[in-house]
DRENBA-981196 format. One line per 8 residues: number of its first residue (from 1); their letters; for each residue x, y, z of N, C-alpha, C. Coordinates in steps of 0.001 Angstrom, whole numbers, padded with zeros to 6 digits, m for minus. Layout:
N
NUM	a	X/Y/Z/X/Y/Z/X/Y/Z | ...
This chain:
304
1	mpkihhsi	m012258/m019494/010375/m012001/m020869/009925/m010515/m021040/009621 | m009812/m021914/010328/m008378/m022100/010082/m008097/m022599/008667 | m007026/m022071/008091/m006537/m022548/006799/m005039/m022790/006930 | m004582/m023926/006445/m003154/m024223/006508/m002658/m024601/005119 | m001361/m024400/004920/m000770/m024643/003602/000706/m024950/003765 | 001177/m025901/002980/002610/m026144/002886/002919/m026572/001455 | 004137/m026294/001005/004509/m026622/m000371/005996/m026897/m000449 | 006371/m027619/m001510/007749/m028076/m001652/008037/m028358/m003124
9	iveapvea	009301/m028371/m003488/009721/m028816/m004811/010261/m030232/m004682 | 009731/m031143/m005498/010199/m032526/m005545/011071/m032694/m006780 | 012259/m033254/m006591/013205/m033421/m007705/012867/m034662/m008514 | 011699/m034619/m009152/011226/m035705/m010006/010138/m035137/m010910 | 009927/m035711/m012093/008888/m035195/m012985/007499/m035414/m012410 | 006564/m034594/m012845/005214/m034632/m012289/004554/m035991/m012487 | 004875/m036680/m013580/004269/m037990/m013812/004647/m038981/m012717 | 005906/m038917/m012258/006362/m039819/m011203/005702/m039482/m009880
17	vwavvrdf	005569/m038198/m009578/004986/m037781/m008307/003491/m038086/m008280 | 002809/m037803/m009382/001369/m038022/m009417/001029/m039506/m009312 | 001851/m040368/m009875/001591/m041805/m009776/001529/m042258/m008326 | 002277/m041608/m007449/002275/m041940/m006021/001141/m041227/m005304 | 000986/m039929/m005537/000030/m039119/m004794/m001419/m039487/m005113 | m001720/m039831/m006362/m003112/m040076/m006751/m003677/m041353/m006144 | m002832/m042221/m005606/m003295/m043464/m004994/m003905/m043145/m003632 | m005218/m043087/m003572/m005911/m042708/m002338/m005729/m043748/m001237
25	nglpnwlp	m005256/m044915/m001620/m004999/m045970/m000644/m003505/m046135/m000374 | m002691/m045189/m000834/m001248/m045366/m000778/m000516/m044574/000284 | m001204/m043958/001228/m000528/m043143/002239/000574/m043891/002997 | 000398/m045188/003337/001471/m045865/004075/002792/m045918/003312 | 002741/m045706/001990/003958/m045774/001186/004826/m044524/001298 | 004235/m043412/001825/005051/m042191/001857/004792/m041274/003048 | 003671/m041426/003742/003366/m040512/004839/003753/m041130/006181 | 004762/m040580/006850/005169/m041117/008155/004006/m041094/009155
33	gvagssie	003943/m042116/009975/002900/m042190/010989/001680/m042969/010580 | 001551/m043293/009280/000412/m044076/008802/000825/m045548/008749 | 000147/m046376/009552/000513/m047796/009644/m000199/m048650/008619 | m001376/m048223/008157/m002120/m049025/007201/m003268/m048256/006603 | m003765/m048751/005475/m004878/m048104/004793/m005646/m049139/003991 | m006957/m048986/003940/m007793/m049856/003103/m008978/m049042/002616 | m009534/m049436/001484/m010696/m048746/000934/m011956/m049494/001355 | m012857/m048779/001947/m014105/m049366/002455/m014859/m050086/001339
41	ggepadrv	m015250/m051323/001608/m016009/m052096/000641/m015197/m052621/m000523 | m013885/m052465/m000469/m013042/m052953/m001554/m013194/m052183/m002850 | m013695/m050970/m002789/m013901/m050171/m004004/m012566/m049701/m004586 | m012551/m049296/m005860/m011321/m048752/m006452/m010881/m047492/m005721 | m009584/m047311/m005587/m009048/m046160/m004856/m009202/m044857/m005638 | m009570/m044933/m006916/m009771/m043709/m007689/m011251/m043479/m008012 | m012125/m044115/m007254/m013557/m043832/m007385/m013899/m042665/m006467 | m014332/m041548/m007061/m014701/m040395/m006255/m015904/m040765/m005384
49	gcvrliav	m015781/m040534/m004103/m016794/m040931/m003146/m016366/m042095/m002274 | m015275/m042786/m002667/m014799/m043902/m001855/m014220/m043382/m000530 | m014177/m044263/000455/m013705/m043891/001790/m012504/m044749/002150 | m011416/m044102/002581/m010254/m044847/003031/m010243/m044914/004553 | m009920/m046072/005069/m009818/m046302/006498/m008347/m046319/006847 | m007917/m045417/007710/m006500/m045223/007996/m006190/m045647/009424 | m005179/m046481/009544/m004658/m046847/010862/m003402/m046030/011122 | m003394/m045316/012234/m002272/m044455/012596/m001397/m045181/013610
57	eggascse	m000087/m045008/013460/000826/m045623/014421/000493/m045148/015836 | 000429/m046082/016785/000031/m045750/018138/m001377/m046193/018461 | m002118/m046652/017408/m003432/m047237/017652/m004625/m046414/017241 | m004462/m045128/016926/m005598/m044307/016510/m006024/m044664/015088 | m007211/m044233/014707/m007708/m044481/013353/m008613/m043335/012924 | m008820/m043231/011614/m009728/m042227/011065/m010159/m042699/009688 | m011093/m041988/009081/m011499/m042291/007716/m011696/m040992/006949 | m011446/m041059/005640/m011534/m039877/004787/m012206/m040239/003472
65	rlialdds	m013023/m039325/002969/m013740/m039541/001714/m013055/m038782/000570 | m012870/m039466/m000574/m012328/m038819/m001770/m013414/m037945/m002386 | m013148/m036647/m002471/m014140/m035685/m002944/m013895/m035285/m004394 | m012644/m035206/m004795/m012316/m034834/m006179/m010979/m035450/m006563 | m010876/m035904/m007806/m009620/m036443/m008331/m009515/m036024/m009787 | m008421/m035360/m010129/m008271/m034767/m011457/m006923/m035171/m012041 | m006940/m036144/m012960/m005702/m036595/m013587/m005143/m035574/m014563 | m005975/m034678/m015080/m005485/m033699/m016053/m004837/m032512/m015378
73	rysmsygf	m005219/m032214/m014130/m004631/m031089/m013409/m003915/m031519/m012141 | m003692/m032827/m012018/m002889/m033364/m010915/m003365/m032843/m009565 | m004631/m033069/m009255/m005202/m032538/m008034/m006118/m033562/m007376 | m006100/m033587/m006039/m006953/m034476/m005256/m007487/m033713/m004051 | m008784/m033874/m003761/m009385/m033288/m002570/m010091/m034366/m001769 | m010076/m034219/m000452/m010693/m035204/000420/m011109/m034530/001724 | m011951/m035210/002475/m012380/m034678/003771/m012604/m035804/004764 | m012502/m035474/006033/m012703/m036479/007087/m014149/m036978/007116
81	vqnlfpir	m014293/m038276/007329/m015577/m038872/007680/m015568/m039129/009190 | m014559/m039861/009633/m014309/m040054/011066/m013067/m039244/011408 | m013229/m038232/012231/m012161/m037278/012484/m011063/m037832/013382 | m009851/m037378/013113/m008720/m037645/013987/m008471/m036440/014901 | m009094/m035309/014556/m008886/m034056/015286/m010239/m033482/015725 | m010259/m032579/016705/m011508/m031944/017151/m011928/m030817/016206 | m012338/m031189/014977/m012706/m030223/013952/m013937/m030720/013202 | m014498/m029853/012363/m015581/m030240/011458/m015431/m029431/010165
89	ghlatlel	m016136/m029871/009113/m016073/m029159/007836/m014712/m029209/007183 | m013970/m030286/007387/m012603/m030391/006876/m012586/m030647/005363 | m011774/m029904/004639/m011531/m030122/003216/m010059/m029886/002942 | m009390/m030891/002394/m007960/m030783/002086/m007731/m031046/000609 | m006690/m030428/000064/m006362/m030594/m001348/m004861/m030760/m001523 | m004488/m031744/m002311/m003107/m031933/m002767/m003068/m031591/m004244 | m002182/m030662/m004629/m002096/m030233/m006023/m000647/m030245/m006482 | m000428/m030743/m007691/000903/m030789/m008292/000933/m029877/m009512
97	ipvtsger	002054/m029157/m009670/002271/m028339/m010863/003647/m028693/m011426 | 003717/m029090/m012690/005033/m029401/m013257/005901/m028162/m013382 | 007177/m028290/m013031/008157/m027216/m013238/008811/m027485/m014585 | 008583/m026601/m015550/009054/m026870/m016904/010547/m026620/m017076 | 011145/m025852/m016158/012594/m025637/m016240/013295/m026710/m015405 | 013273/m027929/m015899/013885/m029049/m015198/012865/m030100/m014833 | 013324/m031306/m014556/012425/m032406/m014211/012069/m032337/m012729 | 011251/m031369/m012383/010864/m031140/m010997/009363/m030908/m010909
105	tfvqwsae	008841/m031000/m009686/007408/m030831/m009465/007157/m029980/m008232 | 006260/m029014/m008362/005780/m028237/m007228/004590/m028965/m006634 | 004647/m029227/m005330/003553/m029915/m004634/003058/m029009/m003515 | 001758/m028733/m003493/001200/m027952/m002396/000033/m028720/m001765 | m000032/m028630/m000440/m001030/m029332/000359/m001708/m028284/001221 | m003020/m028188/001132/m003748/m027174/001883/m004986/m027793/002522 | m005487/m027154/003557/m006704/m027614/004218/m007382/m026452/004910 | m008686/m026548/005008/m009458/m025620/005817/m010498/m026413/006591
113	fedlpghe	m010875/m025908/007756/m011792/m026614/008633/m012259/m025651/009719 | m013171/m026131/010565/m013661/m025340/011684/m013330/m026072/012982 | m012703/m025367/013905/m012423/m025959/015211/m013712/m026143/015995 | m013820/m027257/016702/m014947/m027445/017600/m014812/m026502/018799 | m015926/m026065/019359/m015868/m025164/020518/m015011/m025751/021633 | m014184/m024901/022180/m013285/m025332/023241/m011957/m025865/022750 | m011806/m025979/021431/m010561/m026522/020864/m009946/m025554/019845 | m010267/m024291/019965/m009768/m023300/019011/m008237/m023263/019013
121	getapvml	m007682/m023307/017824/m006233/m023182/017665/m005438/m024439/017933 | m006089/m025543/018260/m005349/m026766/018589/m004864/m027523/017354 | m005731/m027654/016373/m005465/m028592/015275/m004497/m028057/014233 | m004609/m026772/013875/m003828/m026230/012755/m002331/m026476/012889 | m001680/m026137/014014/m000230/m026366/014084/000152/m027846/014054 | m000699/m028699/014632/m000401/m030137/014629/m000516/m030696/013214 | m001605/m030357/012518/m001795/m030859/011159/m000721/m030309/010220 | m000391/m029027/010370/000624/m028430/009508/001991/m029078/009722
129	nnvfvvgl	002449/m029107/010958/003824/m029549/011226/003996/m031064/011224 | 003009/m031793/011757/003163/m033242/011899/002649/m034028/010711 | 001852/m033376/009855/001320/m034071/008677/001862/m033442/007395 | 001543/m032179/007167/001898/m031566/005892/003409/m031398/005718 | 004063/m030777/006670/005502/m030527/006546/006278/m031838/006522 | 005996/m032710/007476/006686/m034008/007536/006347/m034846/006313 | 005077/m034832/005918/004656/m035654/004791/005281/m035243/003469 | 005299/m033946/003181/005869/m033496/001914/007388/m033686/001888
137	aalaaklq	008036/m033536/003026/009477/m033805/003082/009752/m035281/002789 | 008919/m036169/003342/009091/m037604/003097/008803/m037948/001642 | 007783/m037311/001070/007466/m037541/m000346/008626/m037115/m001229 | 009206/m035944/m000947/010331/m035445/m001736/011535/m036371/m001617 | 011791/m036878/m000423/012930/m037781/m000232/012706/m039106/m000945 | 011498/m039619/m000898/011184/m040899/m001527/011333/m040840/m003043 | 010942/m039701/m003638/010867/m039612/m005096/012051/m038892/m005726 | 012983/m038425/m004950/014119/m037701/m005520/014821/m038540/m006578
145	gagapaga	014916/m037987/m007779/015583/m038679/m008872/014747/m039718/m009569 | 013494/m039910/m009183/012641/m040914/m009829/012311/m040493/m011254 | 012113/m041473/m012102/011732/m041210/m013485/010244/m041407/m013687 | 009729/m040895/m014791/008313/m041046/m015108/007989/m042507/m015391 | 006814/m042985/m015011/006414/m044362/m015330/006408/m044594/m016837 | 006636/m045814/m017245/006647/m046156/m018675/005312/m045793/m019306 | 005381/m045114/m020434/004177/m044761/m021172/003469/m043516/m020686 | 003964/m042895/m019614/003316/m041688/m019087/003441/m040543/m020090
153	krwegwrp	002372/m039772/m020233/002360/m038653/m021164/002161/m037363/m020400 | 003020/m036412/m020629/002947/m035119/m019939/001725/m034333/m020402 | 000919/m033950/m019421/m000139/m032988/m019704/000499/m031614/m019604 | 000275/m030788/m020601/001036/m029554/m020725/000629/m028459/m019751 | m000468/m028641/m019050/m000872/m027604/m018104/m002091/m026847/m018555 | m002879/m026429/m017636/m004112/m025666/m017766/m004602/m025412/m019193 | m004914/m026453/m019909/m005465/m026283/m021252/m006719/m025422/m021194 | m007004/m024662/m022299/m006440/m024800/m023634/m005190/m023969/m023902
161	akvfcssv	m004475/m023553/m022883/m003292/m022738/m023105/m002271/m023454/m023991 | m001767/m022768/m024988/m000755/m023357/m025872/000625/m023362/m025224 | 000862/m022391/m024366/002166/m022319/m023696/001943/m022373/m022188 | 002690/m023249/m021529/002690/m023370/m020078/004150/m023383/m019652 | 004546/m022369/m018914/005941/m022234/m018498/005979/m021985/m016999 | 006811/m022735/m016288/006931/m022545/m014844/008383/m022645/m014438 | 008743/m021850/m013421/010135/m021789/m013014/010217/m021370/m011551 | 011289/m021783/m010876/011509/m021426/m009483/012268/m020108/m009412
169	inaprdkv	011714/m019146/m008668/012358/m017857/m008457/012978/m017873/m007062 | 014210/m017411/m006951/014988/m017564/m005722/014688/m016502/m004660 | 013408/m016337/m004356/013008/m015363/m003335/011588/m015672/m002921 | 011179/m015238/m001719/009790/m015464/m001299/008818/m014657/m002142 | 007586/m015123/m002170/006581/m014530/m003055/006343/m013049/m002796 | 006379/m012626/m001528/006093/m011221/m001242/007182/m010279/m001734 | 008357/m010823/m002060/009417/m010005/m002651/009367/m010038/m004182 | 008887/m011141/m004736/008805/m011273/m006198/007609/m010504/m006747
177	wpivrnfi	006482/m010557/m006032/005243/m009980/m006556/005337/m008489/m006867 | 005929/m007628/m006032/005985/m006213/m006395/006698/m005956/m007717 | 007655/m006789/m008061/008356/m006631/m009338/007490/m007105/m010486 | 006892/m008274/m010326/006118/m008886/m011406/004810/m008145/m011670 | 004176/m007605/m010629/002873/m006952/m010809/002986/m005589/m011477 | 004184/m005038/m011566/004385/m003747/m012246/004222/m003958/m013747 | 003080/m003575/m014273/002726/m003879/m015657/003624/m003167/m016664 | 004379/m002180/m016228/005315/m001529/m017151/006762/m001726/m016680
185	gmdgwhpg	006989/m002760/m015900/008333/m003003/m015398/009077/m004124/m016075 | 008458/m004775/m017061/009082/m005963/m017640/010332/m005638/m018459 | 010489/m004391/m018855/011730/m004042/m019555/012923/m004091/m018609 | 012661/m004233/m017302/013738/m004413/m016338/014086/m005868/m016085 | 013276/m006801/m016619/013594/m008217/m016423/013350/m009058/m017668 | 013483/m008408/m018824/013579/m009126/m020096/014468/m008305/m021024 | 015593/m008864/m021463/016550/m008076/m022238/016057/m007647/m023612 | 015006/m008296/m024118/014515/m007945/m025449/013453/m006873/m025455
193	isnmkmvg	013026/m006419/m024265/011940/m005449/m024168/012501/m004079/m023807 | 011968/m003028/m024450/012432/m001665/m024185/011285/m000678/m024326 | 011499/000502/m023760/010572/001637/m023897/009144/001299/m023461 | 009001/000559/m022369/007671/000161/m021914/007018/001315/m021147 | 005778/001638/m021517/005053/002739/m020877/003558/002489/m020994 | 002787/003151/m020113/001336/003059/m020179/000802/004104/m021159 | m000057/003681/m022043/m000694/004600/m022970/m001546/005591/m022173 | m001342/006868/m022399/m002085/007898/m021687/m001521/008220/m020317
201	ggpadqvs	m000468/007501/m019912/000192/007801/m018657/m000544/007378/m017406 | m001502/006450/m017520/m002255/006000/m016359/m001440/005081/m015471 | m002001/004682/m014314/m001282/003793/m013398/m001094/002400/m013984 | 000017/001757/m013603/000364/000459/m014182/m000512/m000673/m013687 | m001272/m000469/m012615/m002137/m001535/m012111/m003616/m001238/m012368 | m003890/m000391/m013343/m005275/m000091/m013714/m005773/m001130/m014704 | m006733/m001939/m014278/m007322/m002925/m015179/m008054/m002181/m016289 | m007758/m002535/m017519/m008167/m001891/m018780/m007078/m000989/m019318
209	gvrdfmfg	m006037/m000714/m018507/m004911/000077/m018990/m004108/m000680/m020030 | m003459/000055/m020926/m002704/m000543/m022040/m001238/m000143/m021932 | m000355/m001134/m022041/001078/m000838/m022090/001560/m000927/m023523 | 002523/m000093/m023845/003080/000030/m025199/004584/m000147/m025066 | 005168/m001035/m025883/006605/m001271/m025774/007154/m001864/m027066 | 008473/m001918/m027109/009168/m002538/m028235/009717/m003891/m027798 | 009461/m004906/m028625/010070/m006212/m028411/010987/m006447/m029604 | 012289/m006267/m029372/013201/m006248/m030511/012893/m005031/m031360
217	tgrimerl	012527/m005281/m032614/012184/m004176/m033516/010684/m004072/m033739 | 009903/m004917/m033053/008456/m004905/m033246/007734/m004203/m032110 | 006667/m003495/m032456/005879/m002780/m031459/004723/m003655/m030990 | 004498/m003669/m029667/003425/m004467/m029081/002626/m003602/m028112 | 001315/m003811/m028098/000430/m003150/m027149/m000413/m004219/m026458 | m000461/m004160/m025112/m001165/m005183/m024339/m002068/m004522/m023300 | m003292/m005049/m023174/m004269/m004506/m022229/m004338/m005385/m020988 | m004281/m004782/m019811/m004403/m005501/m018550/m005859/m005891/m018332
225	tqmddanf	m006133/m007183/m018155/m007501/m007655/m017967/m007756/m008171/m016554 | m006709/m008415/m015776/m006871/m008846/m014386/m005633/m008448/m013592 | m005857/m007949/m012368/m004786/m007758/m011401/m005329/m008252/m010072 | m004682/m009258/m009497/m005225/m009952/m008325/m004150/m010043/m007252 | m004168/m009108/m006303/m003173/m009113/m005241/m003417/m010230/m004226 | m004654/m010715/m004128/m004948/m011800/m003188/m004327/m013112/m003635 | m004349/m013357/m004951/m003822/m014605/m005492/m002511/m014419/m006255 | m001941/m013205/m006190/m000646/m012927/m006812/m000665/m013318/m008295
233	afryliel	m001614/m012735/m009020/m001813/m013109/m010418/m002228/m011896/m011242 | m001931/m011956/m012534/m002430/m010957/m013476/m002629/m011610/m014836 | m003492/m010995/m015656/m003706/m011456/m017032/m003764/m010240/m017953 | m003547/m010504/m019235/m003556/m009430/m020210/m003844/m010000/m021594 | m004237/m009137/m022518/m004437/m009544/m023908/m003656/m008607/m024817 | m003308/m009128/m025987/m002546/m008330/m026955/m003498/m007640/m027927 | m003308/m006331/m028067/m004113/m005550/m029007/m003365/m005230/m030289 | m002036/m005223/m030221/m001231/m004931/m031409/000069/m005712/m031305
241	apmpwiny	000416/m006453/m032371/001672/m007204/m032393/001973/m007602/m033830 | 003248/m007771/m034175/003601/m008189/m035523/003447/m009691/m035745 | 003172/m010479/m034690/003080/m011927/m034815/001772/m012326/m035513 | 001784/m013449/m036246/000597/m013886/m036996/m000407/m014639/m036131 | m001013/m013948/m035155/m002009/m014583/m034307/m003150/m013620/m034028 | m004240/m014146/m033497/m005347/m013328/m033009/m005776/m013902/m031658 | m006521/m013106/m030914/m007081/m013541/m029619/m006009/m014044/m028656 | m004898/m013353/m028587/m003836/m013732/m027646/m004218/m013268/m026249
249	hagarlyp	m004247/m014190/m025310/m004537/m013876/m023911/m003556/m014655/m023057 | m002945/m013994/m022103/m001909/m014639/m021287/m002015/m014161/m019851 | m001322/m014863/m018968/m001319/m014449/m017574/m000289/m015197/m016764 | 000046/m014647/m015604/001036/m015249/m014715/000472/m015307/m013303 | 000977/m016285/m012530/000585/m016426/m011127/001774/m016931/m010327 | 001896/m016450/m009100/002989/m016843/m008221/002453/m017712/m007080 | 003217/m018777/m006766/002863/m019685/m005671/004022/m019727/m004669 | 003713/m019772/m003376/004800/m019857/m002387/005351/m021276/m002292
257	iaasnqtl	006673/m021407/m002258/007319/m022690/m001969/007755/m022599/m000516 | 006905/m023063/000373/007107/m022838/001798/008366/m023512/002330 | 008677/m024699/001817/009803/m025461/002351/011141/m024775/002128 | 011263/m023980/001061/012539/m023342/000737/012462/m021818/000714 | 011281/m021259/001037/011083/m019811/001033/011376/m019208/m000334 | 010955/m019926/m001377/011094/m019462/m002757/009702/m019304/m003371 | 009685/m019082/m004685/008426/m018858/m005397/008385/m019702/m006655 | 007235/m020317/m006905/006996/m020933/m008208/006234/m019922/m009055
265	avwiadwt	006797/m019551/m010191/006147/m018624/m011115/005621/m019417/m012307 | 004354/m019231/m012608/003707/m019927/m013724/003180/m018893/m014701 | 003451/m019102/m015982/002993/m018183/m017028/002386/m019011/m018147 | 001179/m018658/m018546/000502/m019384/m019622/000022/m018393/m020675 | m000194/m018920/m021885/m000708/m018084/m022970/m001474/m018942/m023964 | m002470/m018334/m024572/m003261/m019005/m025594/m003593/m018007/m026690 | m003784/m018509/m027900/m004119/m017654/m029030/m004643/m018516/m030174 | m005010/m017874/m031247/m005424/m018567/m032464/m004439/m018222/m033572
273	asanddvv	m003925/m019268/m034224/m002997/m019092/m035346/m003007/m020365/m036177 | m002384/m020312/m037333/m002316/m021508/m038171/m001361/m022524/m037555 | m001555/m023785/m037896/m000684/m024844/m037374/000766/m024597/m037774 | 000983/m024116/m038978/002346/m023853/m039443/002998/m022737/m038626 | 002237/m021699/m038310/002784/m020613/m037505/003048/m021060/m036073 | 002172/m021913/m035534/002339/m022366/m034157/003602/m023188/m033947 | 004054/m023854/m034980/005294/m024627/m034869/006449/m023722/m034428 | 006411/m022475/m034847/007440/m021495/m034465/007028/m020713/m033222
281	lipdihqn	005760/m020292/m033168/005304/m019409/m032106/005359/m020056/m030723 | 004901/m021296/m030611/004798/m021930/m029292/006158/m022046/m028604 | 007177/m022666/m029234/008472/m022729/m028547/009128/m021366/m028377 | 008856/m020441/m029287/009469/m019114/m029182/008927/m018364/m027964 | 007605/m018381/m027760/007025/m017708/m026607/007481/m018380/m025315 | 007524/m019714/m025310/007932/m020430/m024108/009370/m020097/m023713 | 010291/m020249/m024651/011711/m020113/m024327/012199/m018664/m024341 | 011810/m017921/m025372/012408/m016604/m025579/011640/m015454/m024929
289	vfqkafdt	010423/m015729/m024459/009674/m014696/m023744/009532/m015090/m022278 | 008764/m016147/m021997/008449/m016477/m020607/009661/m016999/m019839 | 010323/m018038/m020363/011464/m018592/m019627/012607/m017585/m019558 | 012814/m016830/m020631/013860/m015803/m020619/013573/m014758/m019547 | 012305/m014389/m019402/011940/m013409/m018381/012186/m013962/m016979 | 011802/m015207/m016735/012037/m015822/m015423/013529/m015914/m015122 | 014297/m016338/m016105/015742/m016456/m015894/016374/m015104/m015583 | 015966/m014067/m016312/016511/m012728/m016095/016073/m012172/m014742
297	lnerffpg	014838/m012487/m014334/014355/m012058/m013025/015259/m012580/m011930 | 015624/m013871/m012020/016555/m014438/m011045/017935/m013790/m011126 | 018440/m013650/m012338/019794/m013135/m012515/019948/m011705/m011995 | 018959/m010864/m012267/019099/m009440/m011944/018645/m009085/m010532 | 017652/m009801/m010017/017099/m009430/m008721/017378/m010432/m007620 | 017448/m011718/m007954/017562/m012749/m006928/018619/m013796/m007277 | 019847/m013399/m007520/020883/m014367/m007873/021214/m015287/m006685 | 021636/m016491/m007020/022021/m017419/m005952/021087/m018585/m005842
């Protein structure tokens, strides 16, 4: 089953980008080649299950059904009703992730489908290059420098996480991942961390393994709870720390930025603590741990 993907960084806040992308009837406003669009039966464009009728420049037409729309996670999924290509089982998703280091947005567009017999390999390159690549480039150009709509409120990212930090790393994902997945390598890309080692000397990618290190003058121990080479992600929990929290669980994931051959790195964390302690803990973890680590990763390994 063919799968295609393209992604880009848009130089505008996620609220501005989502206001355009979430309009299921708005393709003519940003996607080249689309001459017109209407919602079947005059239904609202944000009603899940509605069908958009698309007129393509040159006279062709197709229709697509809205399958999922998520304002809290900036995501939309849809599938063909009347196909424009010789395929079946089509499902596409547009997803936005806010870049917290600057007013920028990561946008990724993906699809999977099955080629009809006799048409194997025809649709994927056309859909990728003539729709996804061209479309995301046009979206980025249209929204460059745009501001958030009046009254828009930033959703902080994958709740219930208290900290959501994302940053662009100046290298492709397959070069960033070997560094990031080394569970005892963070003392090489965070200046405040030292003496990092695995308790008992086990391998650094052993799920259930514990790393022991110094953060400044405080000792911390963290257990690896997930290592996922397929999705370029890992998670861990804290077993020992001087901070006034309990149930700390955190994780990171890398996404490819196909348009620039870079990587979007996302790091989230959640825990339980008093409201008074969180006033200090939340910005400290965001800026002095996660963002500092991303910045140092760029400076030491991928400058430029």
